[in-house]
VEXDREN-2710 file (C-alpha; in Angstrom, 1 decimal):
% VEXDREN-2710
k/r/px/py/pz
1/UNK/-58.0/92.6/102.8
2/UNK/-55.0/94.2/104.0
3/UNK/-55.4/97.7/104.5
4/UNK/-52.0/98.6/102.7
5/UNK/-52.8/96.5/100.0
6/UNK/-56.5/97.8/99.4
7/UNK/-54.7/101.1/99.0
8/UNK/-52.4/100.2/96.5
9/UNK/-55.3/98.3/94.5
10/UNK/-57.2/101.6/94.7
11/UNK/-54.3/103.4/93.1
12/UNK/-54.2/101.0/90.2
13/UNK/-51.1/99.8/90.8
14/UNK/-51.9/96.1/91.3
15/UNK/-55.1/94.1/90.5
16/UNK/-57.1/92.6/93.1
17/UNK/-56.2/89.2/92.1
18/UNK/-52.2/89.9/92.8
19/UNK/-53.6/91.6/96.0
20/UNK/-55.2/88.1/97.1
21/UNK/-51.8/86.3/96.3
22/UNK/-49.6/88.8/98.3
23/UNK/-52.4/88.5/101.3
24/UNK/-50.5/85.2/101.9
25/UNK/-47.0/86.6/101.6
26/UNK/-47.0/89.3/104.3
27/UNK/-43.6/90.0/106.6
28/UNK/-42.6/86.8/108.1
29/UNK/-44.3/84.7/106.0
30/UNK/-42.4/81.4/104.3
31/UNK/-42.5/80.9/100.6
32/UNK/-40.8/79.0/97.6
33/UNK/-39.4/80.1/94.4
34/UNK/-38.8/77.7/92.0
35/UNK/-35.1/79.3/91.2
36/UNK/-33.9/80.8/94.4
37/UNK/-35.7/77.6/96.3
38/UNK/-37.0/78.2/100.3
39/UNK/-37.1/82.0/101.1
40/UNK/-38.5/84.1/103.9
41/UNK/-40.4/87.7/103.3
42/UNK/-38.7/90.3/105.0
43/UNK/-40.3/93.4/104.5
44/UNK/-43.0/95.5/102.4
45/UNK/-42.1/98.6/100.7
46/UNK/-45.3/99.2/98.8
47/UNK/-44.7/102.8/98.1
48/UNK/-42.1/101.3/95.7
49/UNK/-43.8/98.6/94.4
50/UNK/-41.4/96.2/96.3
51/UNK/-41.5/93.1/98.9
52/UNK/-38.0/92.1/100.0
53/UNK/-37.2/88.4/100.6
54/UNK/-34.4/86.4/102.3
55/UNK/-33.5/83.7/100.2
56/UNK/-30.5/81.9/102.3
57/UNK/-27.4/83.9/101.1
58/UNK/-29.7/86.4/99.3
59/UNK/-30.6/88.5/101.5
60/UNK/-33.3/91.3/101.3
61/UNK/-33.8/90.2/97.7
62/UNK/-36.2/92.7/96.1
63/UNK/-38.9/91.4/93.8
64/UNK/-41.5/93.3/92.1
65/UNK/-45.1/93.0/93.4
66/UNK/-46.7/91.3/90.1
67/UNK/-43.6/89.2/89.8
68/UNK/-43.2/88.1/93.7
69/UNK/-47.3/87.3/93.8
70/UNK/-46.8/85.3/90.1
71/UNK/-43.6/83.1/91.3
72/UNK/-43.8/82.8/94.8
73/UNK/-45.8/80.1/96.7
74/UNK/-46.7/80.5/100.1
75/UNK/-45.7/78.1/102.9
76/UNK/-48.5/77.8/105.8
77/UNK/-46.7/78.5/109.2
78/UNK/-47.6/74.8/110.3
79/UNK/-45.7/73.3/107.3
80/UNK/-42.5/71.0/108.4
81/UNK/-40.4/73.0/106.0
82/UNK/-41.4/76.2/107.8
83/UNK/-41.0/74.6/111.4
84/UNK/-37.9/73.5/110.0
85/UNK/-36.4/76.9/109.6
86/UNK/-38.6/78.9/112.3
87/UNK/-38.3/76.0/115.6
88/UNK/-35.4/73.6/114.2
89/UNK/-35.0/72.1/117.8
90/UNK/-38.9/71.0/117.7
91/UNK/-38.5/69.1/114.3
92/UNK/-35.2/67.5/115.4
93/UNK/-37.0/66.4/118.6
94/UNK/-39.5/64.7/116.7
95/UNK/-37.0/63.6/113.9
96/UNK/-35.7/61.2/116.7
97/UNK/-38.9/60.6/118.3
98/UNK/-41.4/59.7/115.1
99/UNK/-38.8/60.0/112.0
100/UNK/-41.5/58.1/110.0
101/UNK/-44.6/60.0/110.9
102/UNK/-42.5/63.3/110.0
103/UNK/-41.7/62.0/106.3
104/UNK/-45.2/61.3/106.1
105/UNK/-45.9/65.0/107.3
106/UNK/-43.3/66.1/104.5
107/UNK/-45.1/63.7/101.9
108/UNK/-48.6/65.6/102.8
109/UNK/-47.2/69.3/102.5
110/UNK/-45.7/68.2/98.9
111/UNK/-49.4/66.8/98.1
112/UNK/-48.5/63.0/98.4
113/UNK/-45.7/63.0/96.4
114/UNK/-41.8/64.0/96.9
115/UNK/-38.4/63.0/95.7
116/UNK/-35.9/62.5/98.4
117/UNK/-34.1/65.7/97.0
118/UNK/-37.4/67.1/97.7
119/UNK/-37.7/65.8/101.3
120/UNK/-33.9/66.8/102.1
121/UNK/-34.2/70.3/100.9
122/UNK/-37.2/70.7/104.1
123/UNK/-34.5/69.7/106.5
124/UNK/-31.4/70.9/104.9
125/UNK/-29.5/73.2/106.1
126/UNK/-31.9/74.5/108.7
127/UNK/-32.7/71.9/110.9
128/UNK/-30.1/69.5/110.4
129/UNK/-26.5/68.9/108.0
130/UNK/-26.3/66.4/105.0
131/UNK/-24.9/63.8/107.2
132/UNK/-27.6/63.6/110.0
133/UNK/-30.6/64.1/107.4
134/UNK/-29.0/60.9/105.8
135/UNK/-29.2/58.6/108.7
136/UNK/-32.7/60.0/109.8
137/UNK/-34.0/59.4/106.4
138/UNK/-32.5/55.9/106.2
139/UNK/-34.2/55.2/109.6
140/UNK/-37.4/56.9/108.5
141/UNK/-37.4/54.3/105.4
142/UNK/-36.8/51.4/107.6
143/UNK/-39.6/52.1/109.4
144/UNK/-41.8/53.3/106.5
145/UNK/-41.2/50.0/104.7
146/UNK/-44.1/48.2/106.2
147/UNK/-46.4/50.9/106.3
148/UNK/-49.0/50.1/103.6
149/UNK/-49.9/53.9/102.6
150/UNK/-46.2/54.5/101.4
151/UNK/-44.5/53.6/98.7
152/UNK/-41.2/53.4/98.3
153/UNK/-39.7/53.5/95.0
154/UNK/-37.0/51.0/93.7
155/UNK/-35.4/53.3/91.3
156/UNK/-33.1/55.9/92.9
157/UNK/-34.4/59.4/92.6
158/UNK/-38.1/58.6/92.1
159/UNK/-40.6/60.0/94.1
160/UNK/-42.0/58.4/97.5
161/UNK/-46.0/58.3/97.5
162/UNK/-48.6/58.6/100.3
163/UNK/-51.9/56.9/99.8
164/UNK/-55.2/57.1/101.7
165/UNK/-55.9/53.6/101.4
166/UNK/-53.2/50.7/101.8
167/UNK/-51.3/49.8/99.2
168/UNK/-50.0/46.3/98.3
169/UNK/-46.4/46.4/97.8
170/UNK/-45.6/43.5/96.0
171/UNK/-48.7/44.6/93.3
172/UNK/-47.2/47.8/93.1
173/UNK/-43.5/46.8/92.2
174/UNK/-44.9/44.2/89.6
175/UNK/-47.1/46.8/88.0
176/UNK/-43.6/48.6/87.8
177/UNK/-42.6/46.2/85.9
178/UNK/-44.9/45.7/83.8
179/UNK/-45.5/49.6/83.1
180/UNK/-41.8/50.2/82.2
181/UNK/-41.1/50.6/78.7
182/UNK/-37.4/50.5/78.4
183/UNK/-35.0/47.3/79.4
184/UNK/-33.0/49.4/82.4
185/UNK/-36.2/50.4/83.9
186/UNK/-37.6/46.6/83.7
187/UNK/-34.2/45.7/85.2
188/UNK/-34.5/48.1/88.0
189/UNK/-38.1/47.0/88.7
190/UNK/-37.0/43.6/89.2
191/UNK/-34.1/44.5/91.3
192/UNK/-36.8/45.9/93.5
193/UNK/-39.1/42.8/93.3
194/UNK/-36.1/40.2/94.3
195/UNK/-35.4/42.1/97.4
196/UNK/-38.7/41.7/98.7
197/UNK/-39.5/38.4/97.4
198/UNK/-40.4/37.5/100.9
199/UNK/-43.2/39.6/100.3
200/UNK/-44.5/37.2/97.5
201/UNK/-44.0/33.8/99.7
202/UNK/-48.0/32.8/98.7
203/UNK/-48.7/34.5/95.6
204/UNK/-47.2/31.4/93.1
205/UNK/-49.2/31.9/90.3
206/UNK/-49.0/35.9/90.0
207/UNK/-45.0/34.6/90.1
208/UNK/-45.3/32.1/87.4
209/UNK/-46.6/35.1/85.7
210/UNK/-44.1/37.6/86.3
211/UNK/-41.0/35.1/85.2
212/UNK/-42.6/34.1/81.9
213/UNK/-43.4/38.0/81.4
214/UNK/-39.8/38.8/82.3
215/UNK/-38.4/36.0/80.3
216/UNK/-40.6/37.6/76.9
217/UNK/-38.8/40.8/77.7
218/UNK/-35.0/39.2/77.9
219/UNK/-36.1/37.4/74.4
220/UNK/-37.2/40.4/73.1
221/UNK/-33.9/42.7/74.2
222/UNK/-31.2/40.2/73.7
223/UNK/-29.7/41.2/70.8
224/UNK/-29.9/45.0/71.4
225/UNK/-29.8/44.9/75.0
226/UNK/-27.6/41.9/76.0
227/UNK/-26.7/43.3/79.5
228/UNK/-30.4/44.0/80.7
229/UNK/-31.2/40.5/79.3
230/UNK/-28.8/39.2/81.3
231/UNK/-29.5/41.1/84.3
232/UNK/-33.3/40.0/83.5
233/UNK/-32.5/36.4/83.7
234/UNK/-30.7/36.8/86.7
235/UNK/-33.8/38.0/88.4
236/UNK/-36.0/35.4/86.9
237/UNK/-33.4/32.4/88.1
238/UNK/-33.8/34.2/91.5
239/UNK/-37.3/34.0/91.4
240/UNK/-37.6/30.4/90.3
241/UNK/-35.3/29.5/93.2
242/UNK/-37.9/30.4/95.6
243/UNK/-40.5/27.6/94.7
244/UNK/-40.4/24.6/93.0
245/UNK/-43.6/25.4/90.8
246/UNK/-41.7/28.3/89.7
247/UNK/-39.0/26.5/87.7
248/UNK/-38.5/27.4/83.9
249/UNK/-39.4/25.3/81.1
250/UNK/-37.0/23.2/79.3
251/UNK/-36.9/26.1/76.3
252/UNK/-36.9/29.0/78.4
253/UNK/-33.8/31.3/77.9
254/UNK/-30.4/31.1/80.0
255/UNK/-28.1/33.7/80.8
256/UNK/-25.6/30.8/79.1
257/UNK/-27.5/31.6/75.9
258/UNK/-26.9/35.3/76.0
259/UNK/-22.9/34.7/77.2
260/UNK/-22.5/32.3/73.8
261/UNK/-24.3/35.0/71.8
262/UNK/-21.6/37.6/73.2
263/UNK/-18.6/35.7/73.4
264/UNK/-16.5/38.6/71.4
265/UNK/-17.9/41.2/73.5
266/UNK/-17.7/39.7/77.2
267/UNK/-15.3/42.5/78.1
268/UNK/-18.1/45.6/77.3
269/UNK/-20.6/43.2/78.7
270/UNK/-19.2/42.9/82.1
271/UNK/-17.9/46.6/82.0
272/UNK/-21.4/47.6/82.2
273/UNK/-23.0/44.7/84.3
274/UNK/-23.2/45.7/88.1
275/UNK/-19.8/44.6/89.9
276/UNK/-22.2/42.8/92.3
277/UNK/-23.9/40.2/89.5
278/UNK/-20.4/39.3/87.7
279/UNK/-20.0/36.1/90.2
280/UNK/-23.7/35.1/89.4
281/UNK/-22.8/35.5/85.5
282/UNK/-19.7/33.7/86.0
283/UNK/-21.0/30.5/87.2
284/UNK/-22.8/30.3/83.7
285/UNK/-19.6/30.0/81.7
286/UNK/-19.3/26.7/81.7
287/UNK/-22.9/25.8/80.5
288/UNK/-22.0/28.5/77.9
289/UNK/-18.6/27.4/76.4
290/UNK/-18.5/24.1/77.4
291/UNK/-14.5/23.0/77.2
292/UNK/-13.3/26.6/76.4
293/UNK/-14.7/28.2/79.3
294/UNK/-11.2/28.5/80.8
295/UNK/-10.0/30.0/77.4
296/UNK/-13.2/32.2/78.1
297/UNK/-12.8/33.2/81.5
298/UNK/-9.0/34.0/81.4
299/UNK/-9.1/36.5/78.2
300/UNK/-11.6/38.2/80.4
301/UNK/-10.0/38.1/83.4
302/UNK/-7.0/40.8/81.3
303/UNK/-9.5/42.7/80.5
304/UNK/-11.6/43.3/83.2
305/UNK/-11.5/45.1/86.6
306/UNK/-9.2/43.7/89.7
307/UNK/-12.6/42.8/91.5
308/UNK/-13.5/41.0/88.0
309/UNK/-10.2/39.0/88.3
310/UNK/-10.8/38.1/92.0
311/UNK/-13.9/36.6/90.8
312/UNK/-12.7/34.8/87.9
313/UNK/-10.2/33.2/90.1
314/UNK/-12.9/32.1/92.4
315/UNK/-14.3/30.4/89.9
316/UNK/-11.5/28.3/88.9
317/UNK/-10.9/27.1/92.5
318/UNK/-14.6/26.4/92.7
319/UNK/-14.2/24.1/89.5
320/UNK/-11.3/22.5/91.0
321/UNK/-8.7/24.6/88.5
322/UNK/-6.8/26.4/90.8
323/UNK/-3.6/24.9/89.3
324/UNK/-4.7/26.2/85.8
325/UNK/-5.3/29.9/87.2
326/UNK/-1.9/29.6/88.8
327/UNK/-0.3/28.7/85.5
328/UNK/-1.8/31.5/83.6
329/UNK/-0.3/34.1/85.9
330/UNK/2.9/32.6/85.4
331/UNK/2.5/32.8/81.8
332/UNK/1.0/36.3/82.0
333/UNK/4.0/37.5/84.1
334/UNK/7.0/35.9/82.0
335/UNK/5.7/37.0/78.8
336/UNK/4.7/40.7/80.4
337/UNK/1.1/40.6/79.5
338/UNK/-0.2/40.7/82.9
339/UNK/-2.9/43.8/83.2
340/UNK/-2.2/46.4/85.5
341/UNK/-5.8/45.4/87.0
342/UNK/-4.6/41.7/87.6
343/UNK/-1.5/43.3/89.2
344/UNK/-3.3/45.1/91.4
345/UNK/-5.6/42.5/92.8
346/UNK/-2.2/40.4/93.6
347/UNK/-0.7/43.2/95.2
348/UNK/-3.9/44.6/97.3
349/UNK/-4.6/41.0/98.4
350/UNK/-0.8/39.9/98.7
351/UNK/-1.3/37.2/96.1
352/UNK/-4.9/36.4/96.8
353/UNK/-4.6/32.7/97.5
354/UNK/-1.3/32.6/95.0
355/UNK/1.4/33.7/97.7
356/UNK/4.1/31.9/95.2
357/UNK/3.8/35.1/92.6
358/UNK/4.1/37.5/95.6
359/UNK/7.5/38.1/95.5
360/UNK/10.4/40.5/94.0
361/UNK/9.2/39.4/90.5
362/UNK/5.9/40.9/90.6
363/UNK/7.7/44.2/91.6
364/UNK/9.4/44.1/88.6
365/UNK/6.0/43.1/86.9
366/UNK/4.8/46.0/88.6
367/UNK/7.3/48.4/87.2
368/UNK/7.3/47.2/83.4
369/UNK/3.4/47.7/83.3
370/UNK/3.6/51.4/84.7
371/UNK/6.3/51.8/82.2
372/UNK/4.3/50.5/79.4
373/UNK/1.4/52.5/80.3
374/UNK/3.6/55.4/80.0
375/UNK/4.6/54.8/76.5
376/UNK/1.1/54.0/75.4
377/UNK/0.3/57.4/76.8
378/UNK/-2.7/55.6/78.6
379/UNK/-4.4/58.1/81.3
380/UNK/-6.9/56.0/83.0
381/UNK/-5.3/52.5/82.7
382/UNK/-2.2/52.3/85.9
383/UNK/-3.4/55.4/88.1
384/UNK/-4.2/52.8/90.5
385/UNK/-1.9/50.7/90.5
386/UNK/0.9/53.5/90.7
387/UNK/-1.2/55.0/93.7
388/UNK/-1.2/51.8/95.2
389/UNK/2.4/51.6/95.3
390/UNK/3.3/55.1/96.8
391/UNK/0.2/54.8/99.2
392/UNK/0.6/51.1/100.3
393/UNK/3.8/51.3/102.8
394/UNK/4.4/48.1/103.3
395/UNK/4.1/46.4/100.2
396/UNK/7.6/47.1/98.9
397/UNK/9.0/45.6/102.2
398/UNK/6.4/42.7/101.2
399/UNK/7.3/41.9/98.1
400/UNK/11.2/42.1/99.0
401/UNK/11.2/40.4/101.9
402/UNK/13.4/37.4/101.7
403/UNK/14.9/38.3/98.4
404/UNK/18.5/37.5/97.7
405/UNK/20.7/40.7/97.9
406/UNK/21.9/40.6/94.3
407/UNK/18.2/40.4/92.8
408/UNK/17.4/43.5/95.4
409/UNK/20.2/45.8/94.0
410/UNK/19.0/45.0/90.5
411/UNK/15.6/45.5/91.5
412/UNK/17.0/49.0/92.9
413/UNK/18.7/49.8/89.4
414/UNK/15.3/49.3/87.5
415/UNK/13.9/51.7/90.0
416/UNK/16.3/54.2/89.6
417/UNK/16.2/54.3/85.7
418/UNK/12.4/54.2/85.5
419/UNK/10.6/57.7/84.2
420/UNK/7.3/56.1/86.2
421/UNK/7.7/58.1/89.4
422/UNK/8.9/61.6/90.0
423/UNK/12.1/62.1/91.9
424/UNK/10.6/62.6/95.7
425/UNK/8.3/59.4/95.1
426/UNK/11.4/57.8/93.8
427/UNK/13.5/58.6/96.6
428/UNK/10.6/57.7/99.2
429/UNK/10.5/54.2/97.6
430/UNK/14.2/53.9/97.6
431/UNK/13.9/54.9/101.5
432/UNK/11.6/52.0/102.2
433/UNK/13.9/49.6/100.4
434/UNK/17.2/50.7/102.1
435/UNK/15.1/50.2/105.2
436/UNK/14.5/46.5/104.5
437/UNK/18.2/46.2/102.9
438/UNK/20.5/48.7/104.1
439/UNK/23.3/47.5/101.8
440/UNK/22.0/48.9/98.7
441/UNK/22.2/52.5/100.4
442/UNK/25.5/52.8/98.6
443/UNK/24.0/52.5/95.3
444/UNK/21.8/55.4/96.2
445/UNK/24.1/57.4/98.5
446/UNK/26.9/57.9/95.6
447/UNK/24.4/59.6/93.0
448/UNK/23.1/61.8/95.7
449/UNK/26.6/63.0/96.5
450/UNK/27.1/63.7/93.2
451/UNK/24.5/65.6/93.2
452/UNK/25.1/67.7/96.2
453/UNK/28.8/68.7/94.5
454/UNK/26.6/70.5/91.8
455/UNK/25.6/73.5/94.0
456/UNK/23.5/76.8/92.8
457/UNK/24.9/79.8/94.0
458/UNK/21.9/82.1/94.6
459/UNK/21.2/85.4/96.4
460/UNK/19.3/85.4/99.5
461/UNK/16.1/87.1/98.6
462/UNK/15.5/84.7/95.4
463/UNK/15.8/81.9/97.4
464/UNK/13.0/83.1/99.7
465/UNK/11.0/84.0/96.6
466/UNK/11.3/80.5/95.6
467/UNK/10.9/79.1/98.5
468/UNK/7.4/80.8/98.6
469/UNK/6.8/79.8/95.3
470/UNK/7.5/75.9/96.6
471/UNK/5.1/76.7/99.4
472/UNK/2.3/77.8/97.1
473/UNK/2.9/75.0/94.9
474/UNK/2.7/72.5/97.7
475/UNK/0.1/74.0/99.9
476/UNK/-2.2/75.6/97.3
477/UNK/-1.5/74.6/93.5
478/UNK/-1.6/70.8/94.0
479/UNK/-4.2/70.2/96.4
480/UNK/-6.4/72.3/94.2
481/UNK/-5.6/69.8/91.4
482/UNK/-6.0/66.6/93.6
483/UNK/-9.8/68.5/94.3
484/UNK/-10.0/69.2/90.4
485/UNK/-9.4/65.7/89.4
486/UNK/-11.5/64.0/92.2
487/UNK/-14.7/66.2/90.8
488/UNK/-13.9/65.3/87.5
489/UNK/-13.9/61.8/88.3
490/UNK/-17.8/61.9/88.9
491/UNK/-18.4/63.6/85.3
492/UNK/-18.8/60.1/83.8
493/UNK/-16.8/57.5/82.1
494/UNK/-12.9/58.2/82.3
495/UNK/-12.6/57.3/78.9
496/UNK/-14.1/60.1/77.5
497/UNK/-14.1/62.2/80.7
498/UNK/-11.9/65.5/79.1
499/UNK/-11.9/67.2/82.4
500/UNK/-10.4/64.3/84.0
501/UNK/-8.2/63.8/81.5
502/UNK/-6.9/67.4/81.7
503/UNK/-6.7/67.3/85.5
504/UNK/-4.3/64.3/85.4
505/UNK/-2.3/65.9/82.7
506/UNK/-2.1/68.9/85.1
507/UNK/-1.0/66.7/87.9
508/UNK/1.6/65.5/85.8
509/UNK/3.2/69.1/85.5
510/UNK/2.8/70.2/88.7
511/UNK/4.3/66.9/90.1
512/UNK/7.5/67.5/88.0
513/UNK/7.9/71.2/89.2
514/UNK/7.7/70.1/92.7
515/UNK/10.5/67.3/91.8
516/UNK/12.3/70.3/90.1
517/UNK/12.0/73.1/92.7
518/UNK/13.2/70.0/95.4
519/UNK/16.1/69.6/94.2
520/UNK/16.9/73.1/93.1
521/UNK/16.1/73.9/96.8
522/UNK/18.5/71.5/98.0
523/UNK/21.3/72.5/95.9
524/UNK/21.0/76.3/96.5
525/UNK/23.3/77.9/98.4
526/UNK/22.8/81.8/99.7
527/UNK/25.0/84.7/99.4
528/UNK/25.2/88.3/99.9
529/UNK/28.2/88.6/97.0
530/UNK/30.5/89.8/99.8
531/UNK/33.8/90.0/99.6
532/UNK/34.5/89.7/95.6
533/UNK/37.9/88.6/93.9
534/UNK/37.9/92.0/91.3
535/UNK/40.9/90.5/89.8
536/UNK/39.0/88.3/87.5
537/UNK/35.1/88.0/86.8
538/UNK/33.4/86.1/89.5
539/UNK/29.8/85.7/91.0
540/UNK/29.5/89.0/92.5
541/UNK/31.3/91.2/90.0
542/UNK/30.1/94.2/88.5
543/UNK/32.2/94.2/85.0
544/UNK/32.5/97.5/82.7
545/UNK/32.5/96.1/78.8
546/UNK/33.7/98.0/75.6
547/UNK/33.1/97.7/71.9
548/UNK/36.0/98.3/70.1
549/UNK/34.4/98.7/67.0
550/UNK/31.7/101.3/68.0
551/UNK/33.4/102.8/71.4
552/UNK/30.0/101.8/73.0
553/UNK/30.4/101.2/77.0
554/UNK/28.1/98.5/78.8
555/UNK/28.2/97.2/82.1
556/UNK/27.2/93.8/83.6
557/UNK/26.2/92.1/86.8
558/UNK/27.3/88.6/87.3
559/UNK/25.0/87.4/89.9
560/UNK/23.1/84.4/91.1
561/UNK/21.4/81.6/89.4
562/UNK/18.2/83.0/90.0
563/UNK/19.1/86.8/89.7
564/UNK/18.6/87.3/85.9
565/UNK/17.2/90.7/84.9
566/UNK/18.1/91.3/81.5
567/UNK/16.2/94.9/81.5
568/UNK/18.3/96.0/84.1
569/UNK/21.8/94.3/82.8
570/UNK/21.6/91.6/85.7
571/UNK/22.6/88.6/84.3
572/UNK/23.0/84.9/86.0
573/UNK/26.3/83.4/86.1
574/UNK/24.5/80.3/84.7
575/UNK/23.6/82.6/81.3
576/UNK/25.4/82.8/78.2
577/UNK/27.2/85.9/79.0
578/UNK/28.0/84.8/82.3
579/UNK/29.6/81.8/81.4
580/UNK/31.5/83.8/78.7
581/UNK/32.7/86.6/81.4
582/UNK/33.3/84.0/84.3
583/UNK/37.0/84.0/84.8
584/UNK/38.3/86.4/82.6
585/UNK/40.3/89.4/84.0
586/UNK/40.4/93.8/82.5
587/UNK/42.1/94.1/79.5
588/UNK/41.0/90.7/77.8
589/UNK/38.7/90.5/74.9
590/UNK/35.8/88.2/74.9
591/UNK/33.2/86.5/72.5
592/UNK/29.9/87.5/74.4
593/UNK/26.7/85.6/73.0
594/UNK/23.3/88.1/72.0
595/UNK/20.4/87.8/70.2
596/UNK/22.0/88.7/67.1
597/UNK/24.8/86.6/67.1
598/UNK/28.3/87.0/68.9
599/UNK/30.1/90.5/69.8
600/UNK/33.8/91.0/70.6
601/UNK/33.9/93.2/73.7
602/UNK/36.5/94.2/75.8
603/UNK/36.8/93.8/79.7
604/UNK/37.7/97.7/81.1
605/UNK/37.0/97.0/84.6
606/UNK/35.7/94.6/87.3
607/UNK/34.4/95.6/90.2
608/UNK/32.7/94.4/93.4
609/UNK/28.6/94.7/92.6
610/UNK/27.3/97.3/95.1
611/UNK/23.8/98.8/93.7
612/UNK/21.6/96.8/96.5
613/UNK/18.8/98.9/94.9
614/UNK/19.3/97.5/91.8
615/UNK/19.5/94.2/92.9
616/UNK/16.2/94.3/95.3
617/UNK/14.2/95.7/92.3
618/UNK/15.0/92.7/89.8
619/UNK/14.4/90.3/93.1
620/UNK/10.7/92.1/93.1
621/UNK/10.2/91.9/89.4
622/UNK/8.3/88.4/88.0
623/UNK/10.4/85.3/87.8
END
């Protein structure tokens, strides 16, 4: 035993068992804590009964001797994780030369089984970053796939296992299916089997038994787990396609059977199915619904995703019914029943095989759909369509190409009146239209000239302050909100995601504020209030007022639009008091609005504002 530890034991401060554990945690040793992760022993301080551990960002973290012995697990120096910290270059070299062997060593270090996250923790961040690890791990798994001693699970997050004796991968996959108790786990196991069907080429009897078990599981789950039942039967069909001897019997359940039982819930069923399986399920519509398959498919297209709409269009084309789908699109556009998802598909795919609908009429349908969503206070629907209109720089030009000028002017009028886009985005869209159709510029510039005439008079300092606020909004608040939306989107179902809805609502507030500030800054005209005419009250005047009833005297300073500071008697010319005084001469009586009603005051004197210190103190106050 270490001499220092022996002294502590003899002093009765720790037990021999504790000392035996600490023997492996001497300075320089590596260790793991279940909460703080990987660390290295920095030093001992046995006089105070502590050892100090470097845990990532927690450098020289103190731990009591007994607690350290009970909660830390020592890592031998030859383990990969220790090598990753002490000699990362050597680990990187081996990762390049023998990735599969390196992963096998990590599995041995973990007792023969480790999850992908546990394996990642061995290398990141000491030897490689997350991107480099993914590249290394993907390559290692490809090499390990044929290793009979290593089992790669089909379910994400499950541990990889290292076995002493070779493992039959096919048998292991089938065992996983038979051992699964929940339909979702059964589907995951079946997906792994389908991916490895080439490994079962000669195991006909085993596949027959598996197909029968899949059918039985699908029957049992058809009522309560219809989505999983569909996925199981799709897997059964793929298994049976591999050999004539595996064909299902005449009374075997089919995907069409499940679809018939779920005809009132088709939208929910497809929303829960992986998108990669939509096409195969749609291929069973005709068998499920006979002559009504088109009706069912068209109703589903209006409720599904853009990708599902594309797959349904493909189904109609394969069945020789492309004209029927085109007629449906025409009807939806005329009746304004087309969904944002179908519009998104048509816009992204530039008509997607139906170019007759990709024109200025489609642009009008997009605006109408977005306005409907605003009226319905929908949070999630229409958002992607809105973003596509703004982000796709050529979409407007493509939709309006070749359009009649009269029709274009009508489209511009609709765009100017809509509340779907904020002012800045609206101007951006209008600029794209002007570039293609210069003749509509007069419709837009006329309104802009009118706006310029309504300028705002502000002090230079308040203008600088407002510009700083705008820069903070653009460079900090809006980007942070964008990050918040991205994070909240990962929390799950957007229909029940409060964080996402809150972040999107905050986005609307910020974008509206950005539009307002841009308009204000465009209209702002800075001044130092010099050469003020004192014959009448104007912007930059200091006005002395008297109350005939009480004899009280007050002085107000009528300054710029953003200079209001009532506690200092600095009043914006746009405020009620400013509007009441502007244009009045000395000796006149005026009705001045107050919190308790109008007061009649007399203008005694009008001076040019000179108190710059007072103005500076007002400008330093919060706006």
